[in-house]
A tleap script that builds the chain and sets N, CA, C and O, in Angstrom:
source leaprc.protein.ff14SB
mol = sequence {
  NMET ASN LYS ARG SER THR LYS LYS ALA ILE
  ARG ARG ILE CYS GLY ASP VAL ALA GLY GLU
  CYS ILE VAL ALA SER HIE PHE ILE LYS GLY
  VAL SER THR GLU GLU MET HIE LYS ILE VAL
  ILE LYS VAL ALA THR LEU GLN THR ILE SER
  LEU GLU LYS VAL SER VAL ALA TYR ASP LYS
  ILE PRO SER ASP PHE GLY ASN LYS HIE GLU
  TYR ASN LYS GLU ARG ARG ARG TYR PHE LYS
  LYS ALA PHE ALA THR LEU HIE LYS GLU VAL
  GLU ALA LYS LEU GLN GLU ILE VAL LYS ALA
  MET ASN ALA ALA LEU PRO GLN GLU ALA LYS
  ASP ALA ASN LYS LYS THR THR CGLU
}
set mol.1.N position { 23.562 3.001 -4.856 }
set mol.1.CA position { 22.492 2.817 -3.890 }
set mol.1.C position { 22.919 1.723 -2.913 }
set mol.1.O position { 23.436 0.685 -3.327 }
set mol.2.N position { 22.707 1.952 -1.635 }
set mol.2.CA position { 23.090 0.953 -0.649 }
set mol.2.C position { 21.883 0.094 -0.250 }
set mol.2.O position { 20.762 0.321 -0.705 }
set mol.3.N position { 22.143 -0.894 0.609 }
set mol.3.CA position { 21.080 -1.826 0.998 }
set mol.3.C position { 19.918 -1.111 1.679 }
set mol.3.O position { 18.753 -1.392 1.397 }
set mol.4.N position { 20.244 -0.192 2.570 }
set mol.4.CA position { 19.204 0.487 3.334 }
set mol.4.C position { 18.271 1.289 2.420 }
set mol.4.O position { 17.050 1.177 2.525 }
set mol.5.N position { 18.841 2.087 1.536 }
set mol.5.CA position { 17.999 2.898 0.648 }
set mol.5.C position { 17.263 2.020 -0.367 }
set mol.5.O position { 16.151 2.350 -0.776 }
set mol.6.N position { 17.867 0.919 -0.769 }
set mol.6.CA position { 17.198 -0.007 -1.688 }
set mol.6.C position { 15.978 -0.627 -1.019 }
set mol.6.O position { 14.911 -0.709 -1.627 }
set mol.7.N position { 16.128 -1.062 0.221 }
set mol.7.CA position { 14.996 -1.637 0.953 }
set mol.7.C position { 13.888 -0.609 1.143 }
set mol.7.O position { 12.710 -0.934 0.992 }
set mol.8.N position { 14.250 0.620 1.471 }
set mol.8.CA position { 13.240 1.671 1.635 }
set mol.8.C position { 12.498 1.913 0.337 }
set mol.8.O position { 11.277 2.069 0.337 }
set mol.9.N position { 13.223 1.945 -0.767 }
set mol.9.CA position { 12.598 2.181 -2.070 }
set mol.9.C position { 11.633 1.052 -2.426 }
set mol.9.O position { 10.536 1.304 -2.924 }
set mol.10.N position { 12.035 -0.181 -2.173 }
set mol.10.CA position { 11.166 -1.328 -2.472 }
set mol.10.C position { 9.894 -1.251 -1.640 }
set mol.10.O position { 8.797 -1.447 -2.162 }
set mol.11.N position { 10.036 -0.966 -0.353 }
set mol.11.CA position { 8.854 -0.867 0.519 }
set mol.11.C position { 7.929 0.269 0.071 }
set mol.11.O position { 6.708 0.111 0.050 }
set mol.12.N position { 8.518 1.408 -0.285 }
set mol.12.CA position { 7.724 2.568 -0.692 }
set mol.12.C position { 6.968 2.275 -1.988 }
set mol.12.O position { 5.769 2.539 -2.084 }
set mol.13.N position { 7.662 1.733 -2.975 }
set mol.13.CA position { 7.035 1.464 -4.269 }
set mol.13.C position { 5.936 0.413 -4.134 }
set mol.13.O position { 4.832 0.594 -4.649 }
set mol.14.N position { 6.235 -0.669 -3.450 }
set mol.14.CA position { 5.229 -1.725 -3.289 }
set mol.14.C position { 4.038 -1.222 -2.474 }
set mol.14.O position { 2.895 -1.576 -2.763 }
set mol.15.N position { 4.298 -0.406 -1.467 }
set mol.15.CA position { 3.210 0.165 -0.679 }
set mol.15.C position { 2.328 1.077 -1.506 }
set mol.15.O position { 1.105 1.060 -1.369 }
set mol.16.N position { 2.946 1.874 -2.367 }
set mol.16.CA position { 2.178 2.768 -3.237 }
set mol.16.C position { 1.300 1.978 -4.210 }
set mol.16.O position { 0.133 2.312 -4.414 }
set mol.17.N position { 1.860 0.945 -4.799 }
set mol.17.CA position { 1.101 0.145 -5.769 }
set mol.17.C position { -0.049 -0.583 -5.071 }
set mol.17.O position { -1.167 -0.611 -5.587 }
set mol.18.N position { 0.215 -1.167 -3.913 }
set mol.18.CA position { -0.844 -1.847 -3.170 }
set mol.18.C position { -1.926 -0.850 -2.744 }
set mol.18.O position { -3.117 -1.158 -2.797 }
set mol.19.N position { -1.510 0.325 -2.330 }
set mol.19.CA position { -2.472 1.358 -1.950 }
set mol.19.C position { -3.359 1.762 -3.109 }
set mol.19.O position { -4.562 1.952 -2.930 }
set mol.20.N position { -2.786 1.898 -4.293 }
set mol.20.CA position { -3.573 2.223 -5.480 }
set mol.20.C position { -4.612 1.137 -5.760 }
set mol.20.O position { -5.741 1.438 -6.147 }
set mol.21.N position { -4.231 -0.105 -5.566 }
set mol.21.CA position { -5.171 -1.219 -5.786 }
set mol.21.C position { -6.324 -1.157 -4.790 }
set mol.21.O position { -7.483 -1.363 -5.151 }
set mol.22.N position { -5.995 -0.874 -3.545 }
set mol.22.CA position { -7.036 -0.817 -2.513 }
set mol.22.C position { -7.977 0.352 -2.771 }
set mol.22.O position { -9.194 0.203 -2.666 }
set mol.23.N position { -7.424 1.510 -3.107 }
set mol.23.CA position { -8.257 2.676 -3.408 }
set mol.23.C position { -9.154 2.381 -4.608 }
set mol.23.O position { -10.349 2.676 -4.588 }
set mol.24.N position { -8.571 1.799 -5.647 }
set mol.24.CA position { -9.354 1.482 -6.849 }
set mol.24.C position { -10.484 0.511 -6.532 }
set mol.24.O position { -11.600 0.670 -7.027 }
set mol.25.N position { -10.200 -0.486 -5.713 }
set mol.25.CA position { -11.232 -1.481 -5.418 }
set mol.25.C position { -12.383 -0.895 -4.609 }
set mol.25.O position { -13.499 -1.413 -4.656 }
set mol.26.N position { -12.124 0.176 -3.868 }
set mol.26.CA position { -13.181 0.785 -3.052 }
set mol.26.C position { -13.896 1.949 -3.735 }
set mol.26.O position { -15.058 2.214 -3.427 }
set mol.27.N position { -13.237 2.644 -4.646 }
set mol.27.CA position { -13.811 3.880 -5.161 }
set mol.27.C position { -14.103 3.905 -6.658 }
set mol.27.O position { -14.744 4.844 -7.132 }
set mol.28.N position { -13.666 2.930 -7.401 }
set mol.28.CA position { -13.966 2.903 -8.832 }
set mol.28.C position { -15.073 1.879 -9.070 }
set mol.28.O position { -14.917 0.688 -8.802 }
set mol.29.N position { -16.186 2.381 -9.577 }
set mol.29.CA position { -17.331 1.501 -9.832 }
set mol.29.C position { -17.006 0.548 -10.973 }
set mol.29.O position { -16.453 0.952 -11.996 }
set mol.30.N position { -17.351 -0.701 -10.792 }
set mol.30.CA position { -17.168 -1.701 -11.830 }
set mol.30.C position { -15.797 -2.366 -11.848 }
set mol.30.O position { -15.544 -3.243 -12.674 }
set mol.31.N position { -14.914 -1.956 -10.947 }
set mol.31.CA position { -13.580 -2.573 -10.917 }
set mol.31.C position { -13.694 -3.974 -10.317 }
set mol.31.O position { -14.527 -4.220 -9.445 }
set mol.32.N position { -12.872 -4.861 -10.781 }
set mol.32.CA position { -12.870 -6.229 -10.270 }
set mol.32.C position { -12.153 -6.259 -8.920 }
set mol.32.O position { -10.925 -6.296 -8.855 }
set mol.33.N position { -12.938 -6.242 -7.851 }
set mol.33.CA position { -12.382 -6.228 -6.496 }
set mol.33.C position { -11.553 -7.474 -6.236 }
set mol.33.O position { -10.491 -7.410 -5.617 }
set mol.34.N position { -12.041 -8.592 -6.707 }
set mol.34.CA position { -11.318 -9.853 -6.506 }
set mol.34.C position { -9.941 -9.809 -7.176 }
set mol.34.O position { -8.946 -10.247 -6.599 }
set mol.35.N position { -9.901 -9.273 -8.408 }
set mol.35.CA position { -8.617 -9.156 -9.109 }
set mol.35.C position { -7.673 -8.211 -8.379 }
set mol.35.O position { -6.477 -8.484 -8.281 }
set mol.36.N position { -8.198 -7.107 -7.869 }
set mol.36.CA position { -7.360 -6.151 -7.142 }
set mol.36.C position { -6.772 -6.781 -5.881 }
set mol.36.O position { -5.622 -6.513 -5.532 }
set mol.37.N position { -7.543 -7.603 -5.208 }
set mol.37.CA position { -7.027 -8.292 -4.018 }
set mol.37.C position { -5.912 -9.272 -4.392 }
set mol.37.O position { -4.923 -9.402 -3.671 }
set mol.38.N position { -6.080 -9.953 -5.516 }
set mol.38.CA position { -5.029 -10.853 -5.994 }
set mol.38.C position { -3.759 -10.074 -6.332 }
set mol.38.O position { -2.647 -10.536 -6.074 }
set mol.39.N position { -3.937 -8.906 -6.902 }
set mol.39.CA position { -2.786 -8.074 -7.263 }
set mol.39.C position { -2.061 -7.593 -6.017 }
set mol.39.O position { -0.831 -7.548 -5.996 }
set mol.40.N position { -2.805 -7.233 -4.980 }
set mol.40.CA position { -2.177 -6.809 -3.718 }
set mol.40.C position { -1.324 -7.944 -3.153 }
set mol.40.O position { -0.239 -7.705 -2.623 }
set mol.41.N position { -1.807 -9.151 -3.264 }
set mol.41.CA position { -1.037 -10.306 -2.787 }
set mol.41.C position { 0.234 -10.470 -3.629 }
set mol.41.O position { 1.293 -10.782 -3.085 }
set mol.42.N position { 0.140 -10.264 -4.941 }
set mol.42.CA position { 1.326 -10.331 -5.808 }
set mol.42.C position { 2.342 -9.263 -5.418 }
set mol.42.O position { 3.547 -9.517 -5.409 }
set mol.43.N position { 1.850 -8.067 -5.097 }
set mol.43.CA position { 2.737 -6.975 -4.695 }
set mol.43.C position { 3.433 -7.323 -3.381 }
set mol.43.O position { 4.631 -7.082 -3.230 }
set mol.44.N position { 2.692 -7.885 -2.437 }
set mol.44.CA position { 3.281 -8.275 -1.154 }
set mol.44.C position { 4.340 -9.357 -1.346 }
set mol.44.O position { 5.384 -9.330 -0.694 }
set mol.45.N position { 4.076 -10.294 -2.226 }
set mol.45.CA position { 5.042 -11.345 -2.526 }
set mol.45.C position { 6.281 -10.759 -3.178 }
set mol.45.O position { 7.403 -11.127 -2.831 }
set mol.46.N position { 6.082 -9.848 -4.122 }
set mol.46.CA position { 7.209 -9.183 -4.774 }
set mol.46.C position { 8.067 -8.460 -3.742 }
set mol.46.O position { 9.294 -8.541 -3.784 }
set mol.47.N position { 7.427 -7.760 -2.824 }
set mol.47.CA position { 8.162 -7.028 -1.799 }
set mol.47.C position { 8.981 -7.980 -0.933 }
set mol.47.O position { 10.161 -7.728 -0.686 }
set mol.48.N position { 8.384 -9.049 -0.478 }
set mol.48.CA position { 9.071 -10.008 0.388 }
set mol.48.C position { 10.276 -10.626 -0.308 }
set mol.48.O position { 11.366 -10.685 0.260 }
set mol.49.N position { 10.078 -11.081 -1.523 }
set mol.49.CA position { 11.159 -11.717 -2.271 }
set mol.49.C position { 12.271 -10.715 -2.576 }
set mol.49.O position { 13.453 -11.038 -2.463 }
set mol.50.N position { 11.891 -9.514 -2.959 }
set mol.50.CA position { 12.892 -8.491 -3.299 }
set mol.50.C position { 13.712 -8.083 -2.084 }
set mol.50.O position { 14.925 -7.896 -2.188 }
set mol.51.N position { 13.062 -7.945 -0.935 }
set mol.51.CA position { 13.792 -7.587 0.285 }
set mol.51.C position { 14.775 -8.684 0.688 }
set mol.51.O position { 15.857 -8.397 1.200 }
set mol.52.N position { 14.398 -9.929 0.458 }
set mol.52.CA position { 15.320 -11.030 0.742 }
set mol.52.C position { 16.539 -10.972 -0.171 }
set mol.52.O position { 17.658 -11.253 0.258 }
set mol.53.N position { 16.319 -10.609 -1.420 }
set mol.53.CA position { 17.423 -10.544 -2.379 }
set mol.53.C position { 18.372 -9.383 -2.100 }
set mol.53.O position { 19.543 -9.445 -2.474 }
set mol.54.N position { 17.891 -8.334 -1.454 }
set mol.54.CA position { 18.755 -7.197 -1.122 }
set mol.54.C position { 19.805 -7.614 -0.100 }
set mol.54.O position { 20.915 -7.083 -0.092 }
set mol.55.N position { 19.462 -8.544 0.740 }
set mol.55.CA position { 20.361 -8.967 1.811 }
set mol.55.C position { 21.397 -9.989 1.350 }
set mol.55.O position { 21.754 -10.897 2.101 }
set mol.56.N position { 21.868 -9.845 0.142 }
set mol.56.CA position { 22.890 -10.727 -0.410 }
set mol.56.C position { 24.239 -10.408 0.239 }
set mol.56.O position { 24.500 -9.261 0.599 }
set mol.57.N position { 25.073 -11.401 0.382 }
set mol.57.CA position { 26.391 -11.203 0.994 }
set mol.57.C position { 27.485 -11.494 -0.032 }
set mol.57.O position { 27.320 -12.317 -0.932 }
set mol.58.N position { 28.595 -10.799 0.131 }
set mol.58.CA position { 29.746 -11.013 -0.740 }
set mol.58.C position { 30.507 -12.216 -0.185 }
set mol.58.O position { 30.826 -12.248 1.003 }
set mol.59.N position { 30.799 -13.201 -1.029 }
set mol.59.CA position { 31.328 -14.477 -0.563 }
set mol.59.C position { 32.855 -14.570 -0.533 }
set mol.59.O position { 33.399 -15.656 -0.334 }
set mol.60.N position { 33.541 -13.466 -0.724 }
set mol.60.CA position { 35.004 -13.501 -0.695 }
set mol.60.C position { 35.500 -12.699 0.503 }
set mol.60.O position { 34.754 -11.912 1.086 }
set mol.61.N position { 36.766 -12.905 0.866 }
set mol.61.CA position { 37.379 -12.190 1.985 }
set mol.61.C position { 38.612 -11.439 1.478 }
set mol.61.O position { 39.152 -11.774 0.423 }
set mol.62.N position { 39.058 -10.429 2.221 }
set mol.62.CA position { 40.204 -9.631 1.750 }
set mol.62.C position { 41.460 -10.443 1.439 }
set mol.62.O position { 42.229 -10.071 0.552 }
set mol.63.N position { 41.678 -11.539 2.151 }
set mol.63.CA position { 42.888 -12.321 1.896 }
set mol.63.C position { 42.853 -13.050 0.546 }
set mol.63.O position { 43.873 -13.579 0.104 }
set mol.64.N position { 41.685 -13.081 -0.109 }
set mol.64.CA position { 41.578 -13.679 -1.440 }
set mol.64.C position { 42.159 -12.770 -2.527 }
set mol.64.O position { 42.303 -13.191 -3.675 }
set mol.65.N position { 42.492 -11.536 -2.171 }
set mol.65.CA position { 42.975 -10.544 -3.127 }
set mol.65.C position { 44.381 -10.086 -2.750 }
set mol.65.O position { 44.851 -10.326 -1.638 }
set mol.66.N position { 45.025 -9.438 -3.676 }
set mol.66.CA position { 46.391 -8.956 -3.458 }
set mol.66.C position { 46.473 -7.871 -2.404 }
set mol.66.O position { 47.435 -7.807 -1.637 }
set mol.67.N position { 45.440 -7.001 -2.367 }
set mol.67.CA position { 45.426 -5.943 -1.368 }
set mol.67.C position { 43.983 -5.519 -1.088 }
set mol.67.O position { 43.047 -5.963 -1.754 }
set mol.68.N position { 43.828 -4.664 -0.102 }
set mol.68.CA position { 42.495 -4.225 0.333 }
set mol.68.C position { 41.783 -3.431 -0.778 }
set mol.68.O position { 40.564 -3.524 -0.921 }
set mol.69.N position { 42.537 -2.662 -1.552 }
set mol.69.CA position { 41.959 -1.876 -2.641 }
set mol.69.C position { 41.289 -2.784 -3.682 }
set mol.69.O position { 40.174 -2.507 -4.123 }
set mol.70.N position { 41.963 -3.851 -4.067 }
set mol.70.CA position { 41.397 -4.792 -5.039 }
set mol.70.C position { 40.131 -5.446 -4.489 }
set mol.70.O position { 39.139 -5.608 -5.199 }
set mol.71.N position { 40.187 -5.819 -3.202 }
set mol.71.CA position { 39.023 -6.426 -2.548 }
set mol.71.C position { 37.833 -5.467 -2.588 }
set mol.71.O position { 36.735 -5.859 -2.984 }
set mol.72.N position { 38.044 -4.211 -2.178 }
set mol.72.CA position { 36.958 -3.225 -2.145 }
set mol.72.C position { 36.411 -2.940 -3.538 }
set mol.72.O position { 35.203 -2.795 -3.720 }
set mol.73.N position { 37.299 -2.863 -4.510 }
set mol.73.CA position { 36.887 -2.610 -5.889 }
set mol.73.C position { 35.998 -3.750 -6.401 }
set mol.73.O position { 34.944 -3.506 -6.988 }
set mol.74.N position { 36.421 -4.968 -6.180 }
set mol.74.CA position { 35.657 -6.133 -6.638 }
set mol.74.C position { 34.340 -6.261 -5.873 }
set mol.74.O position { 33.325 -6.640 -6.457 }
set mol.75.N position { 34.343 -5.954 -4.594 }
set mol.75.CA position { 33.146 -6.019 -3.767 }
set mol.75.C position { 32.111 -5.001 -4.260 }
set mol.75.O position { 30.930 -5.327 -4.383 }
set mol.76.N position { 32.545 -3.787 -4.539 }
set mol.76.CA position { 31.639 -2.758 -5.066 }
set mol.76.C position { 31.053 -3.188 -6.414 }
set mol.76.O position { 29.861 -3.013 -6.664 }
set mol.77.N position { 31.897 -3.749 -7.274 }
set mol.77.CA position { 31.430 -4.211 -8.575 }
set mol.77.C position { 30.376 -5.305 -8.415 }
set mol.77.O position { 29.369 -5.315 -9.123 }
set mol.78.N position { 30.616 -6.222 -7.483 }
set mol.78.CA position { 29.697 -7.327 -7.222 }
set mol.78.C position { 28.326 -6.799 -6.787 }
set mol.78.O position { 27.295 -7.214 -7.316 }
set mol.79.N position { 28.327 -5.875 -5.814 }
set mol.79.CA position { 27.060 -5.348 -5.318 }
set mol.79.C position { 26.356 -4.481 -6.361 }
set mol.79.O position { 25.129 -4.498 -6.451 }
set mol.80.N position { 27.114 -3.733 -7.139 }
set mol.80.CA position { 26.519 -2.915 -8.191 }
set mol.80.C position { 25.789 -3.806 -9.196 }
set mol.80.O position { 24.673 -3.497 -9.613 }
set mol.81.N position { 26.423 -4.902 -9.577 }
set mol.81.CA position { 25.809 -5.840 -10.518 }
set mol.81.C position { 24.576 -6.511 -9.897 }
set mol.81.O position { 23.551 -6.666 -10.560 }
set mol.82.N position { 24.680 -6.904 -8.624 }
set mol.82.CA position { 23.556 -7.557 -7.944 }
set mol.82.C position { 22.360 -6.620 -7.843 }
set mol.82.O position { 21.227 -7.037 -8.085 }
set mol.83.N position { 22.596 -5.354 -7.486 }
set mol.83.CA position { 21.503 -4.404 -7.364 }
set mol.83.C position { 20.910 -4.065 -8.726 }
set mol.83.O position { 19.702 -3.855 -8.831 }
set mol.84.N position { 21.729 -4.008 -9.766 }
set mol.84.CA position { 21.219 -3.737 -11.112 }
set mol.84.C position { 20.308 -4.874 -11.570 }
set mol.84.O position { 19.257 -4.635 -12.165 }
set mol.85.N position { 20.712 -6.094 -11.292 }
set mol.85.CA position { 19.894 -7.251 -11.650 }
set mol.85.C position { 18.576 -7.233 -10.890 }
set mol.85.O position { 17.517 -7.480 -11.468 }
set mol.86.N position { 18.638 -6.940 -9.595 }
set mol.86.CA position { 17.434 -6.863 -8.775 }
set mol.86.C position { 16.513 -5.761 -9.294 }
set mol.86.O position { 15.299 -5.951 -9.371 }
set mol.87.N position { 17.073 -4.631 -9.643 }
set mol.87.CA position { 16.284 -3.515 -10.162 }
set mol.87.C position { 15.525 -3.937 -11.426 }
set mol.87.O position { 14.341 -3.632 -11.565 }
set mol.88.N position { 16.190 -4.626 -12.335 }
set mol.88.CA position { 15.543 -5.083 -13.560 }
set mol.88.C position { 14.419 -6.072 -13.265 }
set mol.88.O position { 13.352 -6.009 -13.877 }
set mol.89.N position { 14.662 -6.991 -12.319 }
set mol.89.CA position { 13.644 -7.977 -11.959 }
set mol.89.C position { 12.413 -7.307 -11.364 }
set mol.89.O position { 11.285 -7.626 -11.740 }
set mol.90.N position { 12.630 -6.377 -10.433 }
set mol.90.CA position { 11.515 -5.687 -9.783 }
set mol.90.C position { 10.747 -4.856 -10.805 }
set mol.90.O position { 9.516 -4.843 -10.797 }
set mol.91.N position { 11.457 -4.176 -11.668 }
set mol.91.CA position { 10.807 -3.362 -12.690 }
set mol.91.C position { 9.941 -4.216 -13.613 }
set mol.91.O position { 8.824 -3.828 -13.953 }
set mol.92.N position { 10.449 -5.371 -14.014 }
set mol.92.CA position { 9.676 -6.260 -14.890 }
set mol.92.C position { 8.413 -6.761 -14.191 }
set mol.92.O position { 7.340 -6.796 -14.794 }
set mol.93.N position { 8.537 -7.147 -12.932 }
set mol.93.CA position { 7.373 -7.623 -12.173 }
set mol.93.C position { 6.361 -6.507 -11.981 }
set mol.93.O position { 5.155 -6.739 -12.069 }
set mol.94.N position { 6.844 -5.289 -11.717 }
set mol.94.CA position { 5.930 -4.159 -11.546 }
set mol.94.C position { 5.184 -3.858 -12.844 }
set mol.94.O position { 4.011 -3.487 -12.809 }
set mol.95.N position { 5.847 -4.013 -13.981 }
set mol.95.CA position { 5.171 -3.805 -15.266 }
set mol.95.C position { 4.031 -4.813 -15.439 }
set mol.95.O position { 2.951 -4.463 -15.914 }
set mol.96.N position { 4.280 -6.063 -15.050 }
set mol.96.CA position { 3.233 -7.090 -15.122 }
set mol.96.C position { 2.064 -6.733 -14.209 }
set mol.96.O position { 0.901 -6.890 -14.578 }
set mol.97.N position { 2.393 -6.249 -13.009 }
set mol.97.CA position { 1.359 -5.890 -12.040 }
set mol.97.C position { 0.528 -4.713 -12.549 }
set mol.97.O position { -0.696 -4.718 -12.412 }
set mol.98.N position { 1.175 -3.713 -13.129 }
set mol.98.CA position { 0.444 -2.559 -13.669 }
set mol.98.C position { -0.483 -2.999 -14.807 }
set mol.98.O position { -1.607 -2.509 -14.910 }
set mol.99.N position { -0.029 -3.902 -15.643 }
set mol.99.CA position { -0.885 -4.416 -16.718 }
set mol.99.C position { -2.105 -5.129 -16.132 }
set mol.99.O position { -3.219 -4.974 -16.633 }
set mol.100.N position { -1.891 -5.909 -15.070 }
set mol.100.CA position { -3.007 -6.599 -14.417 }
set mol.100.C position { -3.967 -5.598 -13.777 }
set mol.100.O position { -5.183 -5.787 -13.811 }
set mol.101.N position { -3.418 -4.539 -13.198 }
set mol.101.CA position { -4.271 -3.499 -12.604 }
set mol.101.C position { -5.136 -2.849 -13.683 }
set mol.101.O position { -6.336 -2.653 -13.491 }
set mol.102.N position { -4.527 -2.521 -14.802 }
set mol.102.CA position { -5.277 -1.901 -15.902 }
set mol.102.C position { -6.340 -2.840 -16.456 }
set mol.102.O position { -7.424 -2.397 -16.833 }
set mol.103.N position { -6.038 -4.124 -16.506 }
set mol.103.CA position { -7.000 -5.098 -17.011 }
set mol.103.C position { -8.211 -5.223 -16.081 }
set mol.103.O position { -9.308 -5.553 -16.531 }
set mol.104.N position { -8.012 -4.961 -14.789 }
set mol.104.CA position { -9.097 -5.085 -13.822 }
set mol.104.C position { -10.036 -3.875 -13.832 }
set mol.104.O position { -11.125 -3.929 -13.261 }
set mol.105.N position { -9.619 -2.795 -14.476 }
set mol.105.CA position { -10.455 -1.590 -14.536 }
set mol.105.C position { -11.565 -1.748 -15.570 }
set mol.105.O position { -11.363 -2.394 -16.598 }
set mol.106.N position { -12.731 -1.166 -15.311 }
set mol.106.CA position { -13.781 -1.169 -16.331 }
set mol.106.C position { -13.411 -0.208 -17.457 }
set mol.106.O position { -12.592 0.690 -17.263 }
set mol.107.N position { -13.998 -0.389 -18.611 }
set mol.107.CA position { -13.651 0.407 -19.779 }
set mol.107.C position { -13.876 1.901 -19.561 }
set mol.107.O position { -13.085 2.715 -20.038 }
set mol.108.N position { -14.921 2.270 -18.861 }
set mol.108.CA position { -15.195 3.700 -18.651 }
set mol.108.C position { -14.108 4.351 -17.800 }
set mol.108.O position { -13.800 5.525 -18.002 }
set mol.109.N position { -13.525 3.628 -16.867 }
set mol.109.CA position { -12.417 4.168 -16.069 }
set mol.109.C position { -11.169 4.312 -16.933 }
set mol.109.O position { -10.419 5.277 -16.785 }
set mol.110.N position { -10.943 3.364 -17.828 }
set mol.110.CA position { -9.794 3.454 -18.751 }
set mol.110.C position { -9.941 4.678 -19.657 }
set mol.110.O position { -8.973 5.399 -19.900 }
set mol.111.N position { -11.171 4.906 -20.157 }
set mol.111.CA position { -11.419 6.049 -21.024 }
set mol.111.C position { -11.213 7.363 -20.266 }
set mol.111.O position { -10.659 8.315 -20.816 }
set mol.112.N position { -11.649 7.418 -19.024 }
set mol.112.CA position { -11.467 8.616 -18.199 }
set mol.112.C position { -9.979 8.867 -17.947 }
set mol.112.O position { -9.535 10.016 -17.948 }
set mol.113.N position { -9.218 7.812 -17.736 }
set mol.113.CA position { -7.769 7.963 -17.529 }
set mol.113.C position { -7.086 8.505 -18.784 }
set mol.113.O position { -6.183 9.336 -18.695 }
set mol.114.N position { -7.519 8.034 -19.950 }
set mol.114.CA position { -6.943 8.511 -21.205 }
set mol.114.C position { -7.207 10.000 -21.405 }
set mol.114.O position { -6.339 10.732 -21.881 }
set mol.115.N position { -8.411 10.446 -21.037 }
set mol.115.CA position { -8.775 11.847 -21.198 }
set mol.115.C position { -7.903 12.747 -20.309 }
set mol.115.O position { -7.542 13.851 -20.715 }
set mol.116.N position { -7.571 12.287 -19.119 }
set mol.116.CA position { -6.781 13.121 -18.200 }
set mol.116.C position { -5.321 13.189 -18.611 }
set mol.116.O position { -4.628 14.144 -18.258 }
set mol.117.N position { -4.834 12.194 -19.353 }
set mol.117.CA position { -3.427 12.204 -19.783 }
set mol.117.C position { -3.230 12.928 -21.112 }
set mol.117.O position { -2.097 13.240 -21.479 }
set mol.118.N position { -4.295 13.197 -21.827 }
set mol.118.CA position { -4.173 13.858 -23.143 }
set mol.118.C position { -4.149 15.345 -23.002 }
set mol.118.O position { -4.051 16.059 -24.000 }
savepdb mol mol.pdb
quit
């Protein structure tokens, strides 16, 4: 995955999660609107921080290596590791956000969700 597609994915996922919070706060009776607004702010913060981390730069130059092939190989490895780490961080934060979203729902909405998944 390259920087461009990674940034698009982060924006899409965070937008979807924030949208779900906004819809829930307006259309589900008994939902904690205040909590949903706090969650939207957490999602926006996650998006901003994650997008900044995507713009990481490789700190070495081709002359640091024996040849261009070694440089490219090491550069790809570096970015692959950086993106994997970012992916794990974003996934962990999203899991926390989903738990907070579920906690903000009233019990009857949770029960209705369980019925639709069974």
